N, C-alpha and C positions, 0 to 999 in steps of 0.2 A: 579476103584471104586471111587465114589464121597464121599467127606468128609461131604458135606452138600448139601441139596437140597432146592432151593427156592420154597416156596409154589406157586402153579399155581392157579390163580383165574379165569382162562379163562372159559367162559361158553361153554358148549357143545351144547347148543341150536342153531340151524342154524340161526334163526331170530335175536337172540342176537348178534351173531358173525357178521352178515351182518350189523346190526345197528351200532355196534362199528366200523366197517370198514368205513361206510359212515360218521360217526361223526369224525373219525380220518382224513379222506380225506378232510372234510370240514374245520377242524382246520388247516390242512396243507395248504390248499388253502388260508384261511384267513391270515395266517402268511406270505405267499408269497405276497399277495396283499398289506398287511401293509408294508412289507419290500420294495416293489417297490414304494409305496407312499412316504415313508421316503427318499428313494434314489432320487426320483424326486424332492422332496422339497429341499434336499441338493444341487442337481445339479442346480436348478433354483436360489436358494439363492446364491450359489457361483458365478454363472454367473452375477447376479445383483450386487453383491459386487464388482466383478472385473470391471464391466462397470462403476459403480459409482467412483471407485478408479481411473480409467483411465481418466474419465471426470474431476475429481478434479485436477488431475495432469496437464491436458491440460490447465485448467483454470489458475492454479498457474503459469505455464510457460508463458502464455499469459500476465498475469498481471506484472510479473517481467521482461519482455523483455525490453531492452533499446530502445531508439528512433531509427528510421530506419537508420539515417545517422551515428549513433555512435555505431554500432554493433562491439563488440570486442570479440576476442577469450578468453575463460576462462584461467586465469593465476593462477598457484599454487605458492604462495609466501612462502618464508622461508629462513633459513640460510643454508649454505652448506660449506663444507670444501673440498678442492681439495687435493687428495692424489696422490703424484707423484710416478709413478711406477719405480722401479729400475731394474726390470727384472722379469722373470717368478718366480712364487712362487714354491719352491721345494716341491715335494710330498713324 
């Protein structure tokens, strides 16, 4: 037994039902096309963003590169302390 029943406003007229089906299908198709358009814009925008970012990085590396004869490996400078091992650490 149902405690409550939602009112049904569905028309029993066959043309009204067919028209509502066509309108619903058109709305669903429009939402699908809109979603694909938005996805395409995001995909193209993301690709352009990545391309510009890579191009800017390549330009920055080219500008900061040292002269051809003075190429050096990158060095990490800092202080360090040597710890002498006395044996394996007991667990």
